[in-house]
N, C-alpha and C positions, 0 to 999 in steps of 0.2 A: 275376736283376736285371731291372728294368723299363726297357726302352730306348724306350718309346713316345714320350716327349717329343722326343728328338733324332731319332728315326726319322721322325716326322711333319714336322719341320722340314727334314730332309735330303731326303725324298721330294718335298716341296713345291718345294724349290730345284732339284731335278733337272728338274722340269717347267717351271722358269722363272717360277713364279707368285709373286705377293705373297700375304700372308695373306688379304687381301680377296678376291683371285681364287679361292683355294682354298675360302674360305668360301662363295662363290657356287656353286662346283662341287658341294660336298657339302651345300649347303643348311643352313648354320648361320651364326652371327654371327662376325665377325672377332675379337671379344673372346674367344670360346670357343677359336678356333684359337690365339690368342696365349696363352691360359691353358694349353692342352695343351702347346704347344711350350716354354713356360717352366717346365713342371713344377709349376705352381701347383695344378693339378687333373688328375685322370686321366679319360679319356673313359669314360662308362658303356658298358655292353655294346652298346646300340643304336648308339652312335657308333663303337665298334670295328668292328661289322659294316659300317657305312657306309664307314669307311676301308678295311677289308679288300676290299670289293667295288670301291671306286674305284681302289685301287692294284693290284688283282688279286693280292693276297698273303694267305696264311693269317693269321688273327689271332695264332696263337702265334708266327709269324715276326716280326710287327710288334712284339710285346711282348718276346720273349725274345732276339732276335738284334740285334746291333749292325749296322745297315745303312749306316753312315756311310762305309764304305770303298767302297761300290758306286758304279758309274757307270751311266749310262742303258743302256749296252751290256751290263751285267751281268745283265740280266733275260732269261732264256731260258724259253720256254713248254714246259711238260710237261703234256700233257692239256689240261684247261681251266683250269689255274692256272699261275702263274709262280713260279719259285723262283730263288734267287740263285746264280749261278755267278760269283763275283767274278773279274774279269780282273786278276790281280796285276801290278803294275808296280814297277820298281826306281826308284832316285833320279833316273835319267835319263828316266823315264816310258816305258821300254821294257817290253814284255810279258814276263812270267815264266811258266814252265811248271810247274804242280803235278805232283809225282811221287808216284804211288800206290805205297807200299812193298810189298814182297813179303809181309812178315809180316802186314800188315793189309788185304791185297787182298780177303780174304773179307768184311771188314767194310765194303767200299765200297758194297755194296748198301744198307746201313743208313744210310750217311752221304753218299751222292752228292748229295742235295738239302739237306744241312745246311751252311749257310755256315760254322759254327764248325769242322766237320770239315775242310772244304776249306781253310779259312784256316790250319789247323795242319800241312798237308802241306808237305814240303820243296819247294823251288823251284829251278829251273835256268833258264838263258837260252841260247837257240840263235838267234843273229842272222840265220841264213839262212832261217828259216821264213817261209811266206807269212802274210798277215794272217789273223786269226781266233783263236778260243779253242782253245788246245792243252793237252793233258794227256798225261803219260807213264804207261803201264801196263805192269806186269810180265807176262811171258809164261811160262806153265807148260806143261810137256809138249812133245811133238814133233809135234803135228798140223799144224803149219805150217812144215815144213822148207823151207829150211835154217835157219829161225829157231830158235835154241837155247833150251832151258829156262833161265830167268833173264835173258834179254835183255829190253829194253824197247822198246815201240812208242810213238812219239810220234805222236799223232793229233789231227785237227782236228774240233771238234764240228760235227755235222750238224744244222742247224736244222729241216729238214723231211725226213721219211722218204721223201717222194716224189722227193727229189733223189738218191736212191741211184744209183750207177753200177754196173750189173751186171758182175760179174767183178772188182770192186775189193775189197781186203781192209779190214775194219773191226773195231774193238773194239765188241762188242755187249753191252749191259747189259740183262738180261732179269729179269722179276719172279720167275721160278721157278729159273732156272739160274745167276743171277749174271752174272759177267763172262767173256767168251770172245773169242777172236780168230780170225776165219774170213774166207774169201772169200764175198761176199754176192751173191745174185742176186734181182732183183725179181720176186716172184710174187704181188704184191698183187692184181692184177686177177683172176688165176685162182683164188687160194686165200686171199686176204687174209693173206698170210704172206710171210716172207722165207726163201729157201733158203740155208742155211749149209753151205759146202763146204770141207773141210780140204784143204790141198795134199798132205798125206801120205795116199796112197791106202789105207793100212792102216786109216783111220778112215772111218766112214760119214757121208754128208751127211744133213742133217735140216732140217725146216721149223720155223720159229718164228712163231706167230701175231703179227700186228702189234700186237694188244692187249697182248701181254706185253713188248713192246720199250719200255724206259725211256729208253735213250740209245743213240746211234750216233756213233762217232768214226771218221773216215776216216783211213787210214794216211797219214802224212807222211814219216816216216823211222824207222829203227830204231837202237838203241844196243846193241851186243853187249858183254856183260860178260865174255866168254871169247873167247880167240883161236881161230879155226878152224885145225885141223891139216890136213895134206895129205890125209889119208884122208877127212875130212869133205867137203872140196872136191871130191874125185873122186866120192864117192857122190852129192853134189848134182848134179854135172855129168852123171853117168850117168842119174840119175833124170829130169832135165830132158830129156835127149836121148830117153829111152824114151817119155816122155809125148808129145813132139813126133812121134816115129815112129808112136805109136799113132793120133794124129789123122790123119797122112798116110796110114797104111795103111787106115783106115776110109774116107777119101775115095777112095782107089784102089779099094777093094772096091765102093763104090757105082758108080763109073765102069764097072767090069767087069760088074756086074749090069745096068746100064743098056744096055750094048752087047750 
């Protein structure tokens, strides 16, 4: 379906422009803008290119996707273009969180920048979250103990990779490896990469080039889908204690050597 007519009208209104003002911006007549918005004619390819460049959106998104649910805060830059991440709201205008299901998490890499894919995700509301764009991701495996397989991490979208807080855990979406949840350290200056570190020491840390990072989502909270039993909690506590002791012993060893 061709959505270009209502998309041009909606994008113009988001900017607060009249038809005449938009016409001046893209160097065409007001009557042409009116004709496109009312669906009386379709923009030729050169006009589509002009609209694409002006709104910083791919031509196929302008034509194929219904953008009328988007607000001005829904545009998030990825690379040198912007794609839609619609911030869903309920009837009370409160933000909703899209939930990426376990079964289709492998397909997230194909649909993360597709408004129609995002729009079809189930949604939940958590009123205690800070402001910002949040999404819930399923956790697979045990590399981030005590987070259990099947749990969900609710995370906030990070607009700028340079805002990474080293040692904080993130959902990372990469071009080659898809989606993962790890503790991230900033190694951009040294290696133009991020260091991904699992909390479970049975797994190896590794670097991901910045050029491969598509999205970063900072941990906000977790939702466990299974109850922890007493054994789990003891193992977690012991592992945490040993990790802390390891740090303390290394510090003590340095002091002994220095003396």
